[in-house]
ZAMARGU-4260 file (C-alpha; in steps of 0.2 Angstrom, whole numbers, plus 5000, padded with zeros to 4 digits):
<rodrens>
0) 5129/5090/5039 | 5118/5104/5045 | 5103/5102/5056 | 5092/5108/5042 | 5099/5093/5031
5) 5094/5080/5044 | 5077/5088/5047 | 5074/5088/5028 | 5079/5071/5025 | 5069/5064/5040
10) 5054/5073/5034 | 5056/5066/5016 | 5058/5049/5023 | 5043/5050/5034 | 5032/5056/5020
15) 5038/5042/5008 | 5035/5030/5023 | 5017/5037/5024 | 5015/5032/5005 | 5022/5015/5008
20) 5011/5012/5023 | 4995/5015/5012 | 5002/5002/5000 | 5009/4990/5013 | 4994/4992/5025
25) 4983/4985/5011 | 4995/4971/5007 | 4996/4967/5026 | 4977/4963/5026 | 4978/4952/5010
30) 4995/4944/5013 | 4997/4945/5031 | 4979/4941/5037 | 4972/4931/5023 | 4989/4922/5018
35) 4986/4926/5000 | 5002/4930/4990 | 4994/4944/4979 | 5006/4950/4966 | 4993/4961/4958
40) 4993/4972/4973 | 5005/4984/4963 | 4993/4983/4949 | 4979/4990/4960 | 4991/5004/4965
45) 4994/5008/4946 | 4976/5006/4940 | 4969/5016/4955 | 4980/5031/4949 | 4976/5029/4931
50) 4957/5028/4935 | 4958/5043/4946 | 4968/5053/4933 | 4954/5049/4920 | 4940/5055/4932
55) 4950/5070/4937 | 4952/5075/4918 | 4933/5073/4916 | 4927/5081/4933 | 4941/5092/4938
60) 4939/5086/4956 | 4953/5077/4965 | 4941/5069/4978 | 4930/5062/4964 | 4945/5055/4956
65) 4950/5047/4973 | 4933/5039/4975 | 4932/5033/4957 | 4949/5025/4959 | 4945/5017/4975
70) 4928/5010/4969 | 4935/5003/4953 | 4949/4994/4961 | 4937/4987/4975 | 4926/4980/4961
75) 4942/4973/4952 | 4948/4965/4968 | 4932/4957/4973 | 4930/4950/4955 | 4948/4943/4955
80) 4945/4935/4973 | 4928/4928/4969 | 4933/4921/4952 | 4950/4914/4956 | 4959/4917/4973
85) 4946/4910/4985 | 4949/4893/4977 | 4967/4894/4979 | 4968/4895/4998 | 4984/4888/5005
90) 4991/4885/4987 | 5005/4898/4987 | 5012/4893/4971 | 4995/4894/4962 | 4992/4911/4970
95) 5009/4918/4964 | 5006/4911/4946 | 4988/4917/4945 | 4991/4934/4952 | 5007/4937/4943
100) 4998/4933/4927 | 4984/4946/4931 | 4998/4958/4935 | 5005/4956/4918 | 4988/4957/4910
105) 4984/4973/4919 | 5000/4981/4915 | 4997/4978/4896 | 4979/4984/4897 | 4985/5000/4906
110) 4998/5002/4892 | 4984/5000/4879 | 4972/5012/4887 | 4983/5026/4894 | 4999/5024/4883
115) 5017/5024/4889 | 5019/5042/4894 | 5021/5046/4912 | 5007/5057/4920 | 5006/5067/4936
120) 4989/5068/4944 | 4983/5086/4946 | 4982/5091/4964 | 4971/5105/4971 | 4979/5122/4973
125) 4977/5121/4992 | 4989/5106/4992 | 5002/5115/4981 | 5017/5126/4988 | 5027/5124/5003
130) 5026/5129/5022 | 5042/5139/5027 | 5049/5136/5045 | 5065/5146/5047 | 5076/5141/5032
135) 5067/5125/5029 | 5053/5122/5016 | 5040/5108/5019 | 5030/5104/5003 | 5011/5104/5008
140) 5008/5089/4997 | 5020/5079/5008 | 5011/5084/5023 | 4995/5079/5015 | 5002/5062/5012
145) 5007/5060/5030 | 4990/5066/5036 | 4981/5053/5024 | 4992/5039/5031 | 4988/5044/5049
150) 4969/5045/5046 | 4969/5028/5037 | 4979/5020/5051 | 4967/5026/5064 | 4952/5021/5054
155) 4959/5003/5050 | 4964/5001/5069 | 4946/5006/5074 | 4938/4994/5062 | 4949/4979/5066
160) 4951/4982/5085 | 4936/4991/5091 | 4921/4985/5081 | 4911/4969/5079 | 4915/4968/5061
165) 4934/4968/5066 | 4931/4954/5078 | 4922/4944/5064 | 4937/4948/5053 | 4949/4941/5065
170) 4939/4926/5069 | 4937/4922/5050 | 4956/4924/5048 | 4961/4914/5064 | 4948/4899/5062
175) 4937/4899/5047 | 4928/4883/5052 | 4924/4890/5070 | 4918/4906/5063 | 4906/4897/5051
180) 4900/4887/5066 | 4895/4903/5076 | 4886/4910/5061 | 4899/4922/5053 | 4898/4923/5034
185) 4916/4919/5030 | 4914/4921/5012 | 4907/4939/5013 | 4920/4944/5027 | 4935/4937/5017
190) 4929/4946/5002 | 4927/4962/5012 | 4945/4961/5019 | 4952/4958/5001 | 4942/4973/4995
195) 4948/4984/5009 | 4966/4979/5005 | 4963/4983/4986 | 4956/5000/4991 | 4971/5005/5001
200) 4982/5001/4987 | 4972/5012/4975 | 4972/5026/4988 | 4991/5024/4988 | 4991/5025/4969
205) 4981/5041/4968 | 4991/5049/4982 | 5008/5044/4973 | 5001/5050/4957 | 5002/5068/4963
210) 5019/5065/4970 | 5030/5054/4960 | 5018/5052/4945 | 5010/5036/4937 | 5019/5027/4923
215) 5021/5010/4916 | 5031/4999/4927 | 5027/5008/4943 | 5017/4993/4949 | 5032/4981/4949
220) 5044/4995/4955 | 5035/4998/4971 | 5028/4981/4975 | 5045/4974/4983 | 5045/4989/4995
225) 5027/4984/5000 | 5032/4966/5003 | 5047/4972/5014 | 5036/4983/5024 | 5024/4968/5028
230) 5037/4955/5031 | 5048/4965/5042 | 5034/4973/5052 | 5026/4956/5054 | 5012/4949/5043
235) 4995/4954/5048 | 5001/4967/5061 | 4995/4985/5059 | 5008/4992/5071 | 5021/4982/5061
240) 5015/4990/5045 | 5017/5007/5052 | 5034/5004/5059 | 5040/4994/5044 | 5034/5008/5032
245) 5043/5021/5042 | 5059/5011/5043 | 5059/5007/5024 | 5055/5026/5020 | 5069/5032/5031
250) 5082/5019/5026 | 5078/5022/5007 | 5079/5041/5009 | 5095/5041/5019 | 5103/5027/5008
255) 5100/5037/4992 | 5107/5053/5001 | 5123/5045/5007 | 5126/5030/4996 | 5117/5032/4980
260) 5126/5018/4972 | 5122/5006/4986 | 5104/5012/4990 | 5097/4995/4988 | 5110/4987/4999
265) 5107/5000/5013 | 5089/4996/5012 | 5088/4977/5011 | 5104/4973/5021 | 5096/4979/5037
270) 5080/4971/5033 | 5089/4954/5031 | 5097/4957/5048 | 5081/4960/5056 | 5073/4944/5049
275) 5089/4934/5054 | 5085/4939/5072 | 5066/4939/5071 | 5060/4928/5057 | 5042/4933/5060
280) 5045/4951/5059 | 5046/4965/5072 | 5027/4963/5077 | 5023/4946/5070 | 5017/4931/5080
285) 5027/4915/5081
</rodrens>
């Protein structure tokens, strides 16, 4: 194996990990912080990509498509939380059944509206092509994915750890009754956290649409990876989501490169070993 091979595989794994962070970061807010088992998170990913694709077809602008996808999924997420999920706090089975039902409904609606053909979201010319470094070529779009993930990670960290809003979010998650007692609107804060998680999933869907495309079944295909990222990294932990997504991205990439027939084993076996040692995840709180 040459040095170029290792560098190329590491770069591919990190870029895929960046995509998983966008999806897993949103799930970490919903599943890790709010303790809502949201099986429609993959649907937010898929629908965000489809809505963005439609907006790009009409406007010809990638940024407009990204914003339309994020707005549409935020509205869907808020409606789902208000109408159903806020009444199911602490009822894991009810959450799973309800959100799984919505996931199947969203999948059928997407099939009716956009059909069964796979699509690739058109990306701006500036994000096309590759950057050459010696004998290596690094696709610009993969670099863009990494940059977007870094920006999102910094923004989420600043909001959660360096603002009054973030302190209110943490208080709402840790002790809702006490938060109400000090005047925090727990309903609005919880709704905002859920909407933020949904928006991150939609951003992941749009970014992935220009990379792997969007197609029926992509929601359930990528959802297990997002749960692995959150559970292994530690529920509700942003550093855990970052480390978990990088681990999953690298393990998945190298597993497919070396053991294509055992790619799932090379991914999930180390995850199981980590959880056997640290059941709360790498950065989870006991």
